[in-house]
C-alpha positions as CSV (number, residue, x, y, z in Angstrom):
1,X,61.2,2.3,-5.0
2,X,60.1,2.7,-1.4
3,X,56.8,4.3,-0.6
4,X,56.1,5.8,2.8
5,X,53.3,4.3,4.9
6,X,51.3,7.6,4.7
7,X,51.7,7.7,0.9
8,X,50.7,4.0,0.6
9,X,47.5,4.5,2.7
10,X,46.6,7.6,0.6
11,X,47.0,5.6,-2.6
12,X,45.1,2.6,-1.3
13,X,42.2,4.8,-0.1
14,X,42.0,6.4,-3.6
15,X,42.0,3.1,-5.3
16,X,39.2,1.8,-3.1
17,X,37.1,4.9,-3.9
18,X,37.6,4.7,-7.7
19,X,34.9,2.0,-8.5
20,X,32.2,4.1,-6.8
21,X,32.9,7.2,-8.8
22,X,31.0,6.3,-12.0
23,X,27.8,5.4,-10.0
24,X,28.1,8.6,-8.0
25,X,28.5,10.7,-11.1
26,X,25.6,8.8,-12.7
27,X,23.4,9.6,-9.7
28,X,24.3,13.3,-10.0
29,X,23.0,13.4,-13.5
30,X,20.0,11.1,-13.0
31,X,17.6,11.0,-14.8
32,X,18.8,11.6,-18.4
33,X,15.8,10.0,-20.1
34,X,12.2,9.2,-19.3
35,X,11.4,7.0,-16.4
36,X,8.6,4.3,-16.5
37,X,6.5,4.1,-13.4
38,X,4.5,0.9,-13.6
39,X,1.1,0.6,-11.8
40,X,-0.3,-2.9,-11.6
41,X,-3.9,-1.8,-11.9
42,X,-6.2,-0.1,-14.5
43,X,-6.2,3.7,-15.0
44,X,-8.5,5.9,-12.8
45,X,-8.2,4.1,-9.5
46,X,-6.5,5.5,-6.4
47,X,-3.2,3.7,-7.1
48,X,-3.1,5.2,-10.6
49,X,-4.1,8.7,-9.4
50,X,-1.4,8.6,-6.7
51,X,1.3,7.6,-9.1
52,X,0.3,10.3,-11.6
53,X,0.2,13.0,-8.9
54,X,3.6,12.2,-7.5
55,X,5.0,11.4,-11.0
56,X,4.1,14.9,-12.2
57,X,6.0,16.4,-9.3
58,X,9.1,14.2,-10.1
59,X,8.9,15.2,-13.8
60,X,8.9,18.9,-12.9
61,X,11.7,18.6,-10.3
62,X,14.0,16.2,-12.1
63,X,13.5,17.4,-15.7
64,X,12.5,14.2,-17.3
65,X,9.0,12.6,-17.8
66,X,7.9,10.0,-15.3
67,X,5.5,8.1,-17.5
68,X,2.8,6.1,-15.8
69,X,2.3,2.7,-17.4
70,X,-0.7,0.6,-16.4
71,X,0.0,-3.2,-16.4
72,X,-3.2,-4.5,-14.9
73,X,-3.9,-8.2,-14.1
74,X,-3.4,-11.0,-11.5
75,X,-3.9,-8.6,-8.5
76,X,-1.0,-6.5,-9.5
77,X,1.4,-9.4,-10.0
78,X,1.8,-8.7,-13.8
79,X,3.1,-5.2,-13.2
80,X,5.3,-6.3,-10.3
81,X,6.9,-9.0,-12.4
82,X,7.6,-6.5,-15.2
83,X,9.5,-4.3,-12.8
84,X,11.4,-7.2,-11.2
85,X,12.7,-8.2,-14.7
86,X,13.6,-4.7,-15.7
87,X,17.2,-3.3,-15.6
88,X,18.1,-2.0,-12.1
89,X,19.1,1.4,-13.4
90,X,16.4,3.7,-11.9
91,X,14.4,4.0,-15.1
92,X,11.7,1.5,-14.1
93,X,9.7,2.0,-10.9
94,X,6.8,0.2,-9.3
95,X,3.8,1.7,-7.5
96,X,3.9,-0.8,-4.5
97,X,0.9,-1.2,-2.3
98,X,-0.6,-3.4,0.4
99,X,-1.6,-6.0,-2.2
100,X,2.0,-6.8,-2.9
101,X,2.5,-7.9,0.7
102,X,-0.7,-10.0,0.7
103,X,0.1,-11.6,-2.6
104,X,3.4,-12.9,-1.2
105,X,1.5,-15.5,0.7
106,X,-1.7,-15.7,-1.3
107,X,0.0,-16.9,-4.5
108,X,2.0,-20.1,-4.2
109,X,3.9,-19.9,-7.5
110,X,5.0,-16.4,-8.3
111,X,8.1,-15.8,-10.4
112,X,9.5,-13.4,-7.9
113,X,9.8,-12.9,-4.1
114,X,8.5,-9.4,-3.4
115,X,10.8,-8.5,-0.5
116,X,13.8,-10.0,-2.1
117,X,13.3,-8.7,-5.6
118,X,11.9,-5.2,-5.1
119,X,13.9,-2.4,-3.5
120,X,12.0,-0.1,-1.2
121,X,12.3,3.6,-2.4
122,X,9.8,5.6,-0.4
123,X,6.5,5.4,1.3
124,X,3.8,7.8,-0.1
125,X,0.5,7.4,1.7
126,X,-1.6,5.4,4.1
127,X,-5.4,4.9,3.4
128,X,-7.7,3.9,6.3
129,X,-10.6,1.6,5.7
130,X,-13.9,1.9,7.3
131,X,-15.9,-0.9,9.0
132,X,-19.4,-0.5,7.5
133,X,-22.7,-2.0,8.3
134,X,-26.2,-1.9,6.9
135,X,-28.4,0.5,9.0
136,X,-30.7,-2.5,9.8
137,X,-27.8,-4.2,11.7
138,X,-28.5,-3.6,15.5
139,X,-25.1,-2.3,16.3
140,X,-23.9,1.2,17.0
141,X,-20.4,0.3,18.1
142,X,-17.8,-2.3,17.4
143,X,-18.5,-4.2,20.7
144,X,-22.2,-4.2,19.7
145,X,-21.3,-5.7,16.4
146,X,-19.1,-8.4,18.0
147,X,-21.9,-9.3,20.3
148,X,-24.4,-9.4,17.4
149,X,-22.1,-11.7,15.4
150,X,-21.6,-14.1,18.3
151,X,-25.4,-14.3,18.8
152,X,-25.8,-15.1,15.1
153,X,-23.0,-17.5,14.1
154,X,-22.9,-18.3,10.4
155,X,-25.6,-15.6,9.6
156,X,-23.3,-12.6,9.2
157,X,-22.1,-12.0,5.6
158,X,-19.0,-9.9,4.9
159,X,-18.6,-8.3,1.5
160,X,-15.3,-7.4,-0.2
161,X,-14.2,-6.2,-3.6
162,X,-12.6,-9.6,-4.3
163,X,-10.8,-12.5,-2.7
164,X,-7.5,-11.6,-1.1
165,X,-7.9,-7.8,-1.4
166,X,-6.8,-5.5,1.4
167,X,-10.5,-5.0,2.2
168,X,-11.0,-8.8,2.5
169,X,-7.9,-9.5,4.7
170,X,-8.8,-6.6,6.9
171,X,-12.1,-8.2,7.6
172,X,-10.4,-11.6,8.2
173,X,-8.0,-9.9,10.7
174,X,-11.0,-8.5,12.5
175,X,-12.6,-12.0,12.6
176,X,-9.4,-13.5,14.0
177,X,-8.9,-10.9,16.7
178,X,-12.6,-10.6,17.7
179,X,-13.1,-14.4,17.7
180,X,-16.2,-14.3,15.6
181,X,-17.5,-16.1,12.5
182,X,-18.5,-14.3,9.3
183,X,-19.0,-15.6,5.8
184,X,-16.9,-13.9,3.1
185,X,-18.8,-12.8,0.0
186,X,-16.4,-11.6,-2.8
187,X,-17.5,-9.2,-5.5
188,X,-15.9,-7.8,-8.6
189,X,-15.1,-4.3,-7.2
190,X,-16.2,-2.0,-4.4
191,X,-19.3,-0.7,-6.2
192,X,-21.3,-3.9,-6.4
193,X,-20.1,-4.9,-2.9
194,X,-21.4,-1.7,-1.4
195,X,-24.6,-1.8,-3.4
196,X,-25.4,-5.2,-1.9
197,X,-24.5,-3.9,1.6
198,X,-26.9,-1.0,1.1
199,X,-29.5,-3.4,-0.1
200,X,-29.1,-5.6,2.9
201,X,-27.9,-8.8,1.1
202,X,-24.7,-8.6,3.2
203,X,-24.3,-7.1,6.7
204,X,-20.8,-5.8,6.9
205,X,-17.8,-4.7,4.8
206,X,-14.4,-3.0,5.2
207,X,-13.8,-0.5,2.5
208,X,-11.9,2.7,1.7
209,X,-13.1,6.1,2.8
210,X,-13.0,7.2,-0.8
211,X,-15.6,4.5,-1.8
212,X,-17.8,4.8,1.3
213,X,-17.8,8.4,2.6
214,X,-20.8,9.6,0.6
215,X,-22.9,6.7,1.8
216,X,-22.0,7.3,5.4
217,X,-22.9,11.0,5.2
218,X,-26.2,10.2,3.5
219,X,-27.1,7.7,6.2
220,X,-27.2,4.8,3.8
221,X,-24.4,3.0,5.7
222,X,-23.2,3.2,9.2
223,X,-19.4,3.6,9.8
224,X,-18.6,1.9,13.1
225,X,-14.9,2.4,13.1
226,X,-11.8,3.2,11.0
227,X,-9.1,0.6,10.6
228,X,-6.1,2.9,11.0
229,X,-4.2,3.4,14.3
230,X,-5.5,6.9,14.5
231,X,-8.8,8.6,13.5
232,X,-9.4,9.7,10.0
233,X,-9.6,13.4,9.2
234,X,-12.4,12.6,6.8
235,X,-14.4,10.9,9.7
236,X,-13.2,12.6,12.9
237,X,-16.1,11.4,15.0
238,X,-15.6,7.8,14.1
239,X,-13.5,5.8,16.5
240,X,-10.7,3.3,15.5
241,X,-11.2,-0.5,15.7
242,X,-8.1,-0.5,17.9
243,X,-10.1,1.4,20.5
244,X,-12.0,-1.8,21.1
245,X,-9.5,-4.4,19.8
246,X,-6.1,-3.2,20.9
247,X,-3.4,-3.8,18.4
248,X,-5.7,-4.0,15.4
249,X,-4.5,-2.0,12.4
250,X,-5.1,-2.5,8.7
251,X,-4.6,0.2,6.1
252,X,-4.2,0.5,2.4
253,X,-0.9,2.1,1.5
254,X,1.1,3.1,-1.6
255,X,4.8,3.7,-2.1
256,X,7.6,3.5,-4.7
257,X,9.8,0.5,-5.4
258,X,12.5,-0.4,-7.9
259,X,14.2,-3.5,-9.1
260,X,16.6,-5.2,-6.8
261,X,20.1,-3.9,-7.3
262,X,19.1,-0.3,-8.2
263,X,22.0,1.9,-7.0
264,X,21.5,3.4,-3.5
265,X,22.4,6.8,-4.9
266,X,19.5,6.6,-7.4
267,X,17.2,5.4,-4.6
268,X,18.2,8.4,-2.4
269,X,17.5,10.9,-5.2
270,X,14.0,9.5,-5.7
271,X,13.4,9.2,-1.9
272,X,14.4,12.8,-1.3
273,X,12.2,14.1,-4.1
274,X,9.1,12.0,-3.1
275,X,9.5,13.2,0.5
276,X,9.7,16.8,-0.8
277,X,6.4,16.2,-2.7
278,X,4.7,14.9,0.4
279,X,5.7,18.1,2.2
280,X,4.1,20.3,-0.4
281,X,0.7,21.6,0.7
282,X,-0.9,21.2,-2.7
283,X,0.2,17.6,-3.0
284,X,-0.9,16.8,0.5
285,X,-4.3,18.4,-0.1
286,X,-4.8,16.4,-3.3
287,X,-3.9,13.2,-1.5
288,X,-6.3,14.1,1.2
289,X,-9.1,14.3,-1.3
290,X,-8.4,10.6,-1.9
291,X,-8.9,9.9,1.8
292,X,-5.2,9.3,2.1
293,X,-2.6,10.6,4.6
294,X,0.9,11.5,3.3
295,X,3.6,9.4,5.1
296,X,7.3,10.2,4.4
297,X,10.0,7.7,5.1
298,X,13.6,6.7,4.4
299,X,14.2,3.7,2.2
300,X,15.2,1.6,5.2
301,X,12.0,2.6,7.1
302,X,9.8,1.7,4.2
303,X,11.6,-1.6,3.8
304,X,11.0,-2.5,7.4
305,X,7.3,-1.5,7.0
306,X,6.9,-3.7,4.0
307,X,8.5,-6.7,5.8
308,X,6.2,-6.2,8.8
309,X,3.1,-6.0,6.5
310,X,4.2,-9.2,4.7
311,X,4.6,-11.1,8.0
312,X,1.2,-9.8,9.3
313,X,-0.8,-10.7,6.2
314,X,0.9,-14.1,5.9
315,X,-0.6,-15.0,9.3
316,X,-4.0,-13.8,8.3
317,X,-4.0,-15.6,5.0
318,X,-3.0,-18.8,6.8
319,X,-5.6,-18.3,9.5
320,X,-8.5,-17.7,7.0
321,X,-7.2,-20.3,4.5
322,X,-7.5,-17.8,1.7
323,X,-6.5,-19.1,-1.8
324,X,-6.0,-17.1,-4.9
325,X,-8.8,-17.4,-7.5
């Protein structure tokens, strides 16, 4: 039997399209059961609150529960590994954050490669840090502090919530760009670090607006600058570090990831709904209360951002010689 060229091309095109149909139909019905959203940190923190806020939106919009599961430990690596090893079917997600991109270089023997094994789904927020000093430090501006540190080599102590945290590497990036020396003093959380900063045992710290805002307003700490590229709505009168060190930027951030191989159609469904949540005034206001700014993105844009962050923090970890505890 002879088949015309037009008929042949039509049949060939149809055959090529067939394998994609089940996935497309699957995406149209997704989700049909509860979705696990794994957070690699304990309940109650900003990462957990962010996941629960956006998860509630997704539950209401998509008609299935998005269940937040806290898998704390190893600076978020336990939760990340659980997601990497999960089926790539859209029913296990990861609350990704700045720590993931730092850990990629900080830990020498992880059982996964973050950028390779986690699919970017959507950005959620950026969270600026604040450069904080004890009021006794004779510095009203970032240039004042740099001059003070250069006059006192080896005498300036920098607190952080722990080794290798975003707060720690933000300070190390500052040291690298300002060409100054500071001694890192790690604590077990922001609360004890800021307590010692207030007490004068350490002189400087980089921490979140959420943790430090009340101390700045009460005059117990001085906020010299925020670490984001633009000023923070919570501290509109405080300049950015980049006003004095051009190119400096260091923010905490959260987003959604999924196991490698998760169908693009599922990723698009989640991306569209998360972006819709970020456009909702109530969600934006609640995120703002955490000191965060909603930042929507496409999956490709978020993937590029994660790659850029991984490259940047690898350089800082190398420069500072930071090792995992």
